[in-house]
C-alpha positions in Angstrom: 27.9 14.5 -254.1 26.9 15.2 -257.7 23.5 16.9 -256.7 25.4 19.0 -254.2 27.6 20.1 -257.3 24.4 20.7 -259.3 22.8 22.7 -256.9 25.9 24.7 -255.7 26.2 25.4 -260.5 22.7 26.0 -260.0 22.7 28.8 -257.6 26.4 30.3 -259.4 24.6 30.5 -263.3 21.1 32.2 -261.2 23.4 34.4 -260.3 25.5 35.9 -263.1 22.1 35.8 -264.9 21.3 38.8 -263.2 24.2 39.9 -265.3 23.2 38.7 -268.4 21.0 35.9 -270.7 23.2 33.2 -270.6 23.1 30.4 -273.5 22.9 26.7 -272.3 26.5 26.4 -274.1 28.1 29.3 -272.6 26.6 27.4 -269.5 27.9 24.1 -270.3 32.2 25.7 -271.3 31.3 27.6 -267.4 30.2 24.4 -265.8 33.0 22.8 -267.7 35.9 25.1 -266.5 34.4 25.7 -262.6 34.6 23.2 -259.9 33.0 23.1 -256.8 35.3 23.0 -253.3 34.0 22.7 -249.9 36.2 24.2 -246.9 36.5 24.7 -243.5 36.3 27.0 -241.3 40.1 28.8 -241.3 40.8 27.3 -244.6 43.7 29.4 -245.8 42.6 30.0 -250.0 44.9 32.9 -251.4 48.0 33.4 -248.9 49.7 36.9 -249.0 52.6 37.3 -250.3 51.9 34.9 -253.6 50.0 35.5 -256.4 46.3 34.9 -256.9 45.6 32.0 -258.7 42.1 31.4 -257.8 38.7 33.5 -258.8 35.4 32.3 -255.6 31.8 32.4 -256.0 30.4 32.0 -252.6 27.4 29.3 -252.6 27.3 29.2 -249.2 29.4 30.6 -246.1 31.9 34.1 -245.5 35.2 34.5 -246.2 37.6 37.2 -244.7 40.2 39.2 -246.9 42.6 40.1 -244.1 45.6 42.8 -244.3 48.3 43.2 -242.2 48.8 46.3 -240.0 51.8 48.6 -239.5 52.5 46.1 -236.1 52.4 42.6 -238.1 49.3 42.1 -236.8 46.6 40.3 -239.4 43.4 42.3 -239.2 40.1 41.3 -240.7 39.8 43.9 -243.7 36.5 43.3 -245.2 34.2 40.1 -245.6 32.4 38.5 -248.6 29.3 36.3 -247.3 27.1 34.1 -250.2 25.9 35.3 -254.3 29.3 37.0 -254.1 32.8 36.8 -255.9 36.2 37.0 -254.4 39.7 37.5 -255.3 42.7 39.9 -254.6 41.5 41.4 -258.1 44.8 43.3 -258.5 46.8 39.6 -258.2 44.5 37.3 -259.5 44.3 40.1 -263.0 48.1 41.6 -263.3 49.7 38.5 -262.1 51.3 40.4 -259.1 52.4 39.5 -255.6 49.1 39.6 -253.1 49.4 42.1 -249.9 46.6 40.2 -248.7 44.9 36.7 -247.8 41.6 35.2 -248.4 40.7 32.6 -245.4 37.1 30.5 -244.4 35.7 32.6 -241.8 33.0 29.8 -241.1 32.6 26.3 -243.0 31.8 27.5 -246.5 31.0 26.2 -250.3 32.5 27.8 -253.5 32.8 27.4 -257.1 36.1 28.0 -257.6 38.1 28.8 -260.7 41.4 29.2 -261.9 42.9 31.9 -264.0 43.8 29.6 -266.6 40.0 28.6 -266.6 38.9 31.6 -266.4 41.0 32.6 -269.5 39.1 29.7 -271.1 36.2 30.3 -270.2 36.3 34.3 -271.3 38.0 32.7 -274.5 34.8 31.0 -275.5 32.4 32.9 -274.1 33.6 36.3 -275.0 30.9 38.3 -272.5 31.8 36.4 -269.8 34.9 38.7 -268.8 33.1 42.0 -269.3 30.3 40.3 -267.5 32.6 39.3 -263.7 34.6 42.8 -264.7 31.4 44.8 -264.4 30.2 42.3 -261.1 33.3 43.4 -259.5 33.3 46.8 -259.9 29.5 47.2 -258.9 31.4 44.8 -255.5 33.8 46.9 -255.2 31.6 50.3 -254.9 29.3 48.4 -252.3 32.5 47.9 -250.1 33.8 50.9 -250.2 30.4 52.5 -249.3 29.9 49.9 -246.3 33.8 50.7 -244.9 33.5 54.7 -245.6 29.9 54.1 -242.7 32.1 52.6 -240.0 34.4 56.0 -240.5 34.4 58.2 -237.3 32.1 56.7 -235.4 32.9 55.0 -231.9 33.2 51.7 -231.5 29.5 50.8 -229.9 28.1 52.5 -233.2 30.5 50.6 -235.2 29.1 47.6 -233.8 25.2 48.1 -233.4 26.3 49.5 -237.7 27.2 46.0 -238.6 24.3 44.4 -236.5 22.4 46.0 -238.3 24.0 46.4 -242.1 25.5 43.5 -242.1 23.4 40.7 -240.0 23.8 38.0 -242.1 27.4 38.0 -241.1 26.7 38.8 -237.3 25.9 35.9 -236.1 28.0 33.5 -238.5 31.7 34.5 -237.7 34.0 34.9 -234.2 33.6 37.8 -232.2 37.7 37.8 -232.8 37.1 38.6 -236.6 34.2 40.9 -235.8 36.1 43.2 -233.1 39.3 43.0 -236.0 37.0 43.4 -238.5 35.6 47.0 -236.9 38.8 47.7 -235.1 38.0 47.2 -231.3 40.4 46.1 -228.8 39.1 42.4 -227.6 38.7 44.2 -223.7 36.1 46.6 -225.0 34.3 44.8 -227.6 33.5 42.2 -224.9 32.1 45.4 -222.5 30.1 46.8 -225.3 28.7 42.9 -226.5 27.9 43.1 -222.6 25.6 46.1 -223.2 23.6 45.1 -225.7 
C-alpha cells in the first residue's frame, strides 16, 4: 500500500511542477496534508445540498459531476479524468451549499485534501493557493470549450464528436452516463451506437 501512496503522490507532484517548481520542503508539507483514497464506481464523493469539504486530484479513473434538471433527474454535466483537479469550487471556496454532486464514474484513485488541509498548505506554501487557482481557471476554460463544442449539434454528431474529443472517457464509463452527458435519450443512444 505504501508504494501505491508514493506512486500517486509522484503523479500529483509531476503535475504540480508543470505550473511551478516546488521545493522538497514544500513537497513534504503538501504530502503531509493530503491523502490517497481509492473509490469504487458509484461512490458519492461530494453531495449536493451540502458544502464541499474536499478537493481531489485524479491519479487514476474518472469522476462525474451531476446536476439535477428541471424534471428532478440527475444528469451528467461533466467528466473529470486523470491529471485533473475536481471539486465543487464555489462551494469549496465560499463555504456555500453545492447544487451539484461528484460521483466516481468508474473505480478511481485520488489525492484528496480537505478545506482545512488546503488552508494549512496555503499558509505554509504561499504560492500554492495561486497555483491551484491558476490550474482551476485553465480547467474551467477547457470545460466550457468542450461543452460548447456539443451545442447546436444533432445527437449523432454529438456522439461522434465525443468519441473523437474524449476517447479516454468513452471506453471507461457507462453508456448511460455518456447518453446523459450528451443529452441523448437511451433509445436514441442505442440506435446511434448500432449505426456507428
